N, C-alpha and C positions, 0 to 999 in steps of 0.2 A: 632675146633668148628663145630658143625653140625647144620645148620639152619633147622628149622622145615619143610621147603619146600622140603628137601631132605630125610626126614624120613617118615616111614609109621607106623601105629599102627597095632599090631596083638597080639594074645594070646602068652604068654610065652610058649616056648617049652622046653622039657627036656634038649636038647643039647645046649641051649643058654648059652654063656659065661657071667656070672654075676660078676666074681671076680674083674674085673677092674672098676666096677661102683663106683663112688664117688660123693655123693650129698653134702657132707659137714656136714651131720647129721649122726652121728654114729649109732643111733637107726634105722633110715631108711635103711642105708647101710647094717646093720646086718640083718634086716628083709628080705631084698631082697636076700641077699646071702644065708642065712640059712633057712628061713621059707616060703618064697613065693612058692617055688617048693613043699615043704611038704604040705602046705595048699591046693594047687591046685591038685597035682597028687596023694597024698596019702590020705589026709583027706577029700577032696572035700568040703571045707568050704569057699573057696574064689578063685577067678580067677585073675591072674595078666596079664595085658596088657602092652606091651612095645612099646616104640617109638624107632625104629631101622633103621639104614641106610643100604645101599646096601652092606657094608663091614661086617655087623653084629654088629657094634658098637651100644650099647644100650645108647640112649640119655636120657631116662627117663622111669618111670614105674608108673602104677596105679593099685592098687588092689581093687577089688570090692567084695561084698558079699550081700546076701539078708538080709533084716532086716524088722523091723516095727517101726512105730512111734505112740505113744499114743496121743490121742487128747489133753490131759492136757498140753503137752509141746508145742503145736502149738500156734501161735499167734491168736488173736481174729479173724482176717480176715480169716486165714486158717481154723480155727474151723468152721466158717460159711460155707465154701465151701466144706468141707470134712465130711465124716460120723463121728458119735460119738463113734467109736470103733477103736482099733488099725488098721492102714492102712499099706499095704506093701510098702516098699521103697527099692531102691538100695543104699547101703551104700558104699561110697568111703572110704575105710579103710586106704589106704596109697596112697600118690602121691609124687614122687620125681623126680628131674631133675639132671642129671650129672652136676657137677660144670662147665665143659667145654662148656656146652650148655645153661646155664642160660641166659635169656634175648633174646632168639631166638624163643620164641613161643612154645617150646616143652610142657610146662605145660598146656597151653591153648589147644594145639592139643590133649593131653591126656584127658583133661576134656571134650572136645567136643566128644571124643569117648565114654566116660562114659555117657554123656547125650544121645547120640545115643542109647546106650545099654538100658538106662532107658526108652526111648520112645518105643523101641522094646519090652521090658519087659511089659510095660503098655498095648501094643497091644496083646501080647501073653498070659500073665497070670495075669496082674494087677500090677500096680505100681503107687503110688501117687506122687513120686518125688525122689530126691536124697538127702541123708544126708551125711554130712562130719563132722568130728571132727577137726576143723581148729586150727592149732597151731597159737599162737599170731602173728607171722610174716607173716602168710598167710591169715588172716582175711580180709584184704583189697582186696586181689586178689579175694576171693570168693564173697565179697560184690559187687564188680564191675560186677559180673556175675549174680547178682540177689538173691544170697543166703541171708537168714535172720536168725538171731539167734533163736534157740529154747529156750523156757522158762524153763530152768533147773537150778538147783543150781550150781553155779560156785565157784571156789576157789582153793587154792593150795592143792595138795595131797602130804603130806610130804613137801619136799622142791622144788617140780616140779610143775609148773603151769598146771592146767587141760586144755585140748583143749576146744574150744568153739564149741558145736554142732550147726550146721547150716543146713538149709533146703531150697531146691529149689523145689517148687511144679511143677509137670509136665505140668500143664496148664499155668504156668507163664513163661515157657521156650520159648524164641522167636525162630522162625523158623531159623533165622540167626545163632543161637548158634551151629548148627551142620554143618555148611558150612565151 
């Protein structure tokens, strides 16, 4: 087990060994092994950040991409604070922690890195907040951090439940969230 205090976050590099990563979710593991590098290095459609220790062990990853949110899906409160046209956001596309590191703060460390990126994006080019498609088992984790559900149609797609889109407005992020 690698406690979050002994890992740092950085961008995925081509030579990082991803084959041993096991989150317990086959879809996330497959994405990290097969597609994270392609999306970052070949297609330039997303960037993956890893939590890695001094030995190179990858404790977790978060993949982000740029996106936008239409005002219609925002809560009434957010609609009052934001413009009435689609606003740019940072989308947290994937987040996973290796099974050996769960419960050690790695997910929180990665999410803090994503929030730091969103704040930098807000300063550099514009960003209204962070959007995540939360799986059912992760909704409480995101709610504790201030994310609120977006007002979109929810329900099963085939036999798989649809993730819940959630939003954290940049102005609602406490300063302590990036420490």
